[in-house]
C-alpha positions as CSV (number, residue, x, y, z in Angstrom):
1,M,-7.1,7.3,-3.0
2,H,-6.8,3.8,-1.4
3,H,-10.3,2.7,-2.2
4,D,-9.2,0.5,-5.2
5,K,-6.8,-1.4,-3.0
6,H,-9.5,-1.9,-0.3
7,R,-11.9,-3.3,-3.0
8,A,-9.1,-5.5,-4.4
9,F,-8.4,-7.1,-1.0
10,R,-12.1,-7.6,-0.2
11,A,-12.6,-9.2,-3.6
12,A,-9.5,-11.4,-3.0
13,L,-11.1,-12.8,0.2
14,S,-13.9,-14.5,-1.8
15,S,-12.1,-15.0,-5.1
16,G,-11.1,-18.6,-4.5
17,Q,-7.5,-17.6,-5.4
18,L,-4.9,-17.6,-2.6
19,F,-3.8,-14.0,-1.7
20,T,-0.1,-13.8,-0.6
21,A,1.3,-11.0,1.7
22,M,5.0,-10.4,2.5
23,A,5.9,-8.8,5.8
24,A,7.6,-5.3,5.7
25,H,8.7,-2.8,8.2
26,N,9.5,0.2,6.0
27,P,8.4,1.6,2.6
28,L,11.5,0.4,0.7
29,V,10.9,-3.2,1.8
30,A,7.2,-2.9,1.0
31,K,8.0,-1.7,-2.5
32,L,10.4,-4.6,-3.0
33,A,7.7,-7.1,-1.9
34,E,5.3,-5.6,-4.4
35,E,8.0,-5.7,-7.1
36,A,8.6,-9.4,-6.3
37,G,4.9,-10.2,-7.1
38,F,3.3,-10.6,-3.7
39,G,-0.4,-9.8,-3.7
40,G,0.0,-7.4,-0.7
41,V,2.1,-6.3,2.2
42,W,1.8,-7.3,5.9
43,A,2.7,-4.3,8.2
44,S,4.2,-6.6,10.8
45,G,4.4,-5.5,14.4
46,F,7.1,-8.0,15.0
47,E,9.3,-6.6,12.2
48,L,8.6,-3.0,13.2
49,S,9.6,-3.7,16.8
50,A,12.7,-5.6,15.7
51,S,13.7,-2.8,13.4
52,H,13.6,-0.5,16.5
53,A,15.5,-3.2,18.5
54,V,12.7,-3.6,21.1
55,P,10.6,-6.6,21.9
56,D,7.3,-7.2,20.2
57,A,5.4,-6.7,23.5
58,S,3.3,-3.6,23.0
59,I,6.4,-1.4,23.7
60,L,6.4,0.7,20.5
61,P,3.6,3.3,20.7
62,M,0.6,3.0,18.4
63,S,1.8,6.2,16.6
64,S,4.9,4.3,15.4
65,H,2.7,1.6,13.9
66,L,0.3,4.1,12.4
67,E,3.1,6.3,10.8
68,M,4.7,3.2,9.3
69,C,1.4,2.1,7.8
70,R,0.9,5.5,6.3
71,A,4.4,5.6,4.8
72,M,4.1,2.1,3.4
73,A,0.6,2.6,1.9
74,A,1.9,5.8,0.2
75,V,4.3,3.8,-2.0
76,L,2.2,0.7,-2.6
77,S,-0.3,0.0,-5.3
78,V,-1.2,-3.3,-3.7
79,P,-3.2,-3.7,-0.4
80,L,-1.6,-3.3,3.0
81,I,-2.7,-5.5,5.9
82,A,-2.0,-3.7,9.2
83,D,-1.0,-5.7,12.3
84,V,-2.8,-3.8,15.1
85,D,-1.8,-6.4,17.8
86,T,-4.4,-6.3,20.5
87,G,-6.0,-3.1,19.3
88,F,-3.7,-1.0,21.7
89,G,-6.2,-1.4,24.6
90,N,-9.9,-2.2,25.0
91,A,-12.9,-1.8,22.7
92,V,-12.9,1.9,23.3
93,S,-9.3,2.2,22.1
94,V,-10.2,0.1,19.1
95,S,-13.0,2.5,18.2
96,Y,-10.6,5.3,18.1
97,I,-7.7,3.6,16.3
98,V,-9.6,1.9,13.4
99,P,-10.5,5.2,11.6
100,Q,-6.8,6.3,12.0
101,F,-5.4,3.1,10.4
102,E,-8.1,3.3,7.7
103,A,-7.1,6.9,7.0
104,A,-3.5,5.8,6.9
105,G,-4.3,3.5,4.0
106,A,-4.6,0.0,5.5
107,S,-7.0,-2.2,3.5
108,A,-7.3,-4.8,6.3
109,L,-6.6,-4.9,10.1
110,V,-5.6,-7.9,12.0
111,M,-6.4,-7.9,15.7
112,E,-5.6,-10.7,18.1
113,D,-7.4,-12.0,21.2
114,K,-4.5,-11.7,23.7
115,S,-4.4,-9.4,26.7
116,F,-2.7,-6.1,26.4
117,P,0.3,-5.7,26.7
118,K,0.9,-8.7,24.5
119,D,3.8,-11.1,24.3
120,T,5.0,-12.1,20.8
121,S,3.5,-15.5,19.6
122,L,6.6,-17.4,18.6
123,R,8.7,-16.6,21.7
124,E,9.8,-19.6,23.7
125,G,8.0,-19.7,27.0
126,G,6.1,-16.5,26.2
127,R,3.1,-15.3,28.3
128,Q,0.1,-16.0,26.1
129,E,-3.0,-14.8,28.0
130,L,-6.2,-14.6,26.1
131,V,-9.0,-12.2,26.9
132,R,-12.6,-13.4,27.5
133,I,-14.5,-14.4,24.3
134,E,-17.2,-11.8,25.0
135,E,-14.6,-9.0,25.5
136,F,-13.0,-9.8,22.2
137,Q,-16.3,-10.0,20.4
138,G,-16.9,-6.4,21.7
139,K,-13.5,-5.4,20.2
140,V,-14.4,-7.0,16.8
141,E,-17.8,-5.3,16.8
142,A,-16.2,-2.0,17.7
143,A,-13.7,-2.3,14.9
144,C,-16.4,-3.1,12.3
145,A,-18.6,-0.2,13.5
146,A,-15.7,2.3,13.5
147,R,-14.7,1.8,9.9
148,D,-15.9,4.3,7.3
149,N,-15.4,2.3,4.2
150,R,-17.2,-1.1,4.2
151,D,-14.4,-2.6,2.1
152,L,-12.0,-2.2,5.0
153,C,-11.6,-5.8,6.2
154,V,-11.5,-6.7,9.9
155,I,-9.5,-9.9,10.5
156,A,-9.8,-11.5,13.9
157,R,-6.8,-13.5,15.0
158,T,-7.2,-16.3,17.6
159,E,-4.1,-17.3,19.6
160,A,-5.9,-20.2,21.3
161,L,-3.5,-22.8,19.7
162,I,-0.5,-20.6,20.6
163,A,-1.7,-20.4,24.2
164,G,-2.1,-24.2,24.3
165,R,-5.9,-24.0,24.8
166,G,-6.6,-26.7,22.1
167,Q,-8.6,-27.2,19.0
168,A,-12.1,-26.9,20.5
169,E,-11.4,-23.6,22.1
170,A,-9.8,-22.3,18.9
171,I,-12.9,-23.2,16.9
172,R,-15.3,-21.8,19.6
173,R,-13.4,-18.5,19.6
174,A,-13.2,-18.2,15.8
175,L,-16.9,-18.8,15.4
176,A,-17.7,-16.2,18.1
177,Y,-15.5,-13.7,16.3
178,E,-17.2,-14.5,13.0
179,E,-20.5,-13.9,14.7
180,A,-19.2,-10.5,15.9
181,G,-18.7,-9.5,12.3
182,A,-15.1,-10.5,11.5
183,D,-14.5,-10.7,7.7
184,A,-11.8,-13.4,8.1
185,I,-10.2,-15.5,10.8
186,L,-6.5,-15.8,11.3
187,V,-5.4,-18.9,13.2
188,H,-1.8,-19.1,14.4
189,S,0.3,-22.0,15.5
190,K,3.9,-22.4,16.7
191,Q,4.1,-26.2,16.1
192,K,6.9,-27.2,13.8
193,T,4.5,-29.3,11.7
194,P,1.3,-28.0,10.2
195,D,-0.8,-30.8,11.8
196,E,-2.8,-28.7,14.3
197,I,-3.5,-26.0,11.6
198,L,-4.6,-28.6,9.1
199,A,-6.9,-30.1,11.7
200,F,-8.3,-26.6,12.4
201,V,-8.9,-25.9,8.7
202,A,-10.6,-29.4,8.2
203,A,-12.8,-28.8,11.2
204,W,-13.7,-25.2,10.5
205,P,-17.5,-25.0,10.1
206,G,-17.7,-21.2,9.7
207,R,-18.3,-19.2,6.5
208,A,-15.5,-16.7,7.1
209,P,-12.3,-17.3,5.0
210,L,-9.2,-18.3,6.9
211,V,-5.7,-16.6,7.1
212,L,-2.6,-18.7,7.7
213,V,0.9,-17.6,8.8
214,P,3.2,-20.6,8.1
215,T,6.3,-19.2,9.8
216,A,6.8,-22.2,12.2
217,Y,5.8,-24.9,9.7
218,P,7.5,-23.8,6.4
219,R,6.9,-27.2,4.7
220,L,3.3,-26.1,4.0
221,T,3.5,-24.5,0.5
222,E,1.0,-22.3,-1.2
223,R,-0.1,-25.2,-3.4
224,D,-0.8,-27.2,-0.2
225,I,-2.7,-24.3,1.3
226,A,-4.8,-23.6,-1.9
227,A,-5.7,-27.3,-2.0
228,L,-7.4,-27.1,1.4
229,G,-10.0,-24.6,0.3
230,K,-11.3,-22.4,3.1
231,V,-8.0,-20.4,3.3
232,A,-8.0,-17.1,1.4
233,V,-4.7,-15.5,2.6
234,V,-1.2,-16.6,3.5
235,I,1.0,-14.1,5.3
236,Y,4.8,-14.5,5.4
237,G,5.2,-13.0,8.8
238,N,8.8,-12.0,9.4
239,H,10.9,-13.0,6.4
240,A,11.9,-9.4,5.4
241,I,13.6,-8.5,8.7
242,R,15.2,-11.9,8.9
243,A,16.6,-11.6,5.4
244,A,17.8,-8.1,6.2
245,V,19.6,-9.1,9.4
246,A,21.4,-11.9,7.5
247,A,22.6,-9.5,4.8
248,W,23.6,-6.7,7.2
249,R,25.6,-9.1,9.4
250,S,27.4,-10.7,6.5
251,V,28.4,-7.4,4.8
252,F,29.4,-5.7,8.0
253,R,31.5,-8.7,9.1
254,Q,33.3,-8.8,5.8
255,I,34.1,-5.1,5.8
256,R,35.6,-5.5,9.3
257,Q,37.6,-8.6,8.2
258,D,38.9,-7.1,5.1
259,G,39.4,-3.6,6.5
260,G,37.8,-2.2,3.4
261,L,35.1,-2.4,0.7
262,L,36.6,-4.4,-2.1
263,G,35.3,-7.8,-1.0
264,V,31.7,-6.8,-0.5
265,E,31.3,-4.5,-3.5
266,P,30.5,-7.1,-6.2
267,G,27.6,-8.6,-4.1
268,L,25.8,-5.3,-3.5
269,P,23.3,-3.5,-5.6
270,T,24.8,-0.3,-7.1
271,V,24.1,3.1,-5.7
272,A,22.2,3.8,-9.0
273,E,19.8,0.9,-8.3
274,I,19.0,2.4,-4.9
275,V,18.5,5.8,-6.4
276,E,16.1,4.3,-8.9
277,L,14.2,2.6,-6.0
278,Q,13.9,6.1,-4.4
279,G,11.8,7.2,-7.4
280,D,14.5,9.4,-9.0
281,A,12.8,9.3,-12.4
282,H,9.6,10.8,-10.9
283,M,11.6,13.5,-9.2
284,R,13.4,14.4,-12.5
285,S,10.0,14.7,-14.3
286,I,8.9,17.2,-11.6
287,E,12.2,19.1,-12.0
288,Q,11.7,19.4,-15.7
289,R,8.1,20.6,-15.3
290,F,8.5,23.1,-12.5
291,L,12.1,24.1,-11.8
292,R,12.6,27.3,-13.7
């Protein structure tokens, strides 16, 4: 049922057109991202953790990530890219979780080379410990071997730049992961300018397409990224949860200030719009056919 989406994502990796994915942490947000015209949805571990009000530090169980992937994939007709953090353990863990995420409808998995339990990448002063290159190659190989559908993409994410290990180490790791079978390489940076990412892209000698997450360096636009070549995917990593927090705070504050609803009402979608997003029309068609 998800095969078309998997094929579409794999095709996008080599199409020469930039594929865009918006973060989401529940099916409603995922649906709104698709409606807005993003190529796909990023099942962000950061957003999911934040939506549970816990740190993005391998605290939520794997089952929470898996269930959310399944729920989001069920409402999407565009590909879902699942954030599986460090693979929830070692290469053995990876072998067991990949078929589960595949069955849940993920078209691609992004796995990072940090040690488990991880610390989130953009946290100030976070612990960014990388596993040995050979160990992560084993995890990438395990992920590739565990998939049933060859169209499922395994994306290896190197945190070498985040960990302050430098350009040479980032390239060395990315090449090693490509050699292990990764379909694409995600390289992440927390610098406020895109310089180190642009340097990585320029120096990248591999064949695997690159994936960028320009959260920290928002001046880099899709046009800039497309002009680089080599980059196939851009992920907007946490903009759904940040937008939601801003909206919730503002509306809640105003209701408390006003002691009522009159002030916020004009700025909110109607109840009817939400009902429509819930798929009310589909339910009505079922009622007409089957409720006797």
